C-alpha positions as CSV (number, residue, x, y, z in Angstrom):
1,M,7.3,0.7,7.2
2,H,3.6,0.9,7.9
3,R,2.2,-1.4,10.5
4,V,-0.8,-2.3,8.4
5,L,-1.5,-5.5,10.3
6,Q,-1.6,-3.9,13.7
7,G,-4.1,-5.6,16.0
8,K,-4.6,-8.6,13.6
9,V,-4.2,-12.1,15.0
10,I,-3.0,-14.5,12.2
11,V,-2.4,-18.3,12.0
12,F,-0.4,-19.7,9.1
13,T,-0.9,-23.3,8.1
14,G,0.0,-25.7,5.3
15,A,2.8,-25.6,2.8
16,M,3.3,-22.0,1.7
17,R,4.8,-20.7,-1.5
18,E,7.3,-18.8,0.7
19,P,9.0,-20.2,3.8
20,R,6.4,-20.0,6.6
21,G,8.9,-18.5,9.0
22,D,9.5,-15.6,6.6
23,M,5.8,-15.0,6.2
24,E,5.3,-15.1,10.0
25,A,8.3,-12.7,10.6
26,N,7.0,-10.3,8.0
27,A,3.5,-10.3,9.6
28,K,5.0,-9.5,12.9
29,L,7.0,-6.6,11.4
30,L,3.7,-5.3,10.0
31,G,2.2,-5.4,13.5
32,A,0.3,-8.7,13.6
33,T,0.3,-11.3,16.4
34,V,1.1,-14.8,15.0
35,N,-0.4,-17.8,16.8
36,P,0.2,-21.5,16.1
37,R,-3.5,-22.4,16.7
38,V,-6.9,-21.0,15.7
39,K,-8.9,-19.8,18.6
40,A,-11.4,-17.1,19.6
41,G,-10.0,-13.8,18.6
42,T,-8.1,-15.0,15.6
43,D,-8.7,-12.7,12.6
44,W,-7.2,-14.6,9.7
45,L,-6.2,-18.2,8.9
46,V,-3.7,-18.1,6.0
47,T,-3.5,-21.5,4.2
48,G,-1.0,-23.1,1.8
49,K,-1.3,-26.6,0.4
50,R,-2.1,-29.7,2.6
51,V,-4.1,-27.8,5.2
52,G,-5.2,-29.8,8.3
53,R,-8.8,-30.3,9.1
54,V,-8.4,-29.2,12.7
55,K,-7.5,-25.6,11.9
56,T,-10.1,-25.2,9.1
57,E,-12.8,-26.5,11.4
58,A,-11.7,-24.2,14.2
59,A,-11.8,-21.3,11.7
60,E,-15.4,-22.1,10.8
61,K,-16.3,-22.5,14.5
62,Y,-14.9,-19.1,15.4
63,G,-15.9,-17.2,12.2
64,V,-12.3,-16.6,11.2
65,K,-11.6,-15.3,7.7
66,T,-9.7,-18.0,5.7
67,M,-7.5,-17.0,2.8
68,T,-4.8,-18.6,0.7
69,D,-1.2,-17.4,1.0
70,T,-1.6,-15.6,-2.4
71,E,-4.7,-13.9,-1.2
72,Y,-2.9,-12.9,2.0
73,R,0.0,-11.3,0.0
74,H,-2.5,-9.4,-2.1
75,E,-4.4,-8.1,1.0
76,V,-1.1,-7.0,2.6
77,E,-0.1,-5.2,-0.6
78,R,-3.5,-3.5,-0.8
79,L,-3.4,-2.4,2.9
80,T,0.2,-1.1,2.4
81,W,-0.8,0.8,-0.8
82,N,-3.7,2.4,1.0
83,A,-1.5,3.4,4.0
84,E,1.1,4.9,1.8
85,N,-1.4,6.9,-0.3
86,A,-3.2,8.1,2.8
87,D,0.1,9.6,4.0
88,D,0.4,11.4,0.7
89,A,-3.2,12.7,0.9
90,D,-2.4,14.2,4.4
91,A,0.8,15.8,3.2
92,E,1.0,19.6,2.8
93,P,0.6,20.5,-0.9
94,V,3.8,21.7,-2.5
95,A,3.5,25.2,-4.0
96,K,4.9,25.2,-7.5
97,E,6.7,28.2,-8.8
98,P,4.9,29.9,-11.7
99,H,6.6,29.6,-15.1
100,K,9.0,32.3,-15.7
101,P,10.8,32.8,-19.0
102,K,14.6,32.5,-19.0
103,K,16.3,35.7,-17.9
104,D,18.7,35.6,-20.9
105,F,15.7,35.7,-23.3
106,T,16.0,38.7,-25.7
107,E,12.7,39.9,-27.2
108,P,12.7,40.7,-30.9
109,A,12.5,44.4,-31.7
110,W,9.1,44.1,-33.4
111,L,7.5,42.7,-30.2
112,E,7.7,46.2,-28.6
113,S,5.7,47.7,-31.4
114,V,3.0,45.0,-31.0
115,R,2.8,45.8,-27.3
116,N,2.6,49.6,-27.9
117,N,0.4,49.6,-31.0
118,G,-1.3,46.2,-31.1
119,A,-0.2,45.8,-34.7
120,V,2.3,43.4,-36.2
121,P,4.8,45.3,-38.3
122,F,4.9,42.8,-41.1
């Protein structure tokens, strides 16, 4: 699992589409610090429905990025995708074997005359 939220400080507020506890636990697994209040140093305020004015005003005061829970999920998916694809870009390229005909392939007799003479015998 990529810790794509490493160093982020996040506050969740309001009624979320998913249980808030699950969202907070997932954010922590991804490296975030989850706080109950918006304060200086908070990176994101993730909002559901029925958001209190205190947290949104604090977010404005401290210049905290505010996003809905849906926007949050999309951002986490984007960061995860970028992290996974960055790993692939750093990986050693895998050498592919050149195509070889099957060993049990028997060439037709006329093919030898084409190779030797350059002419098709029919």
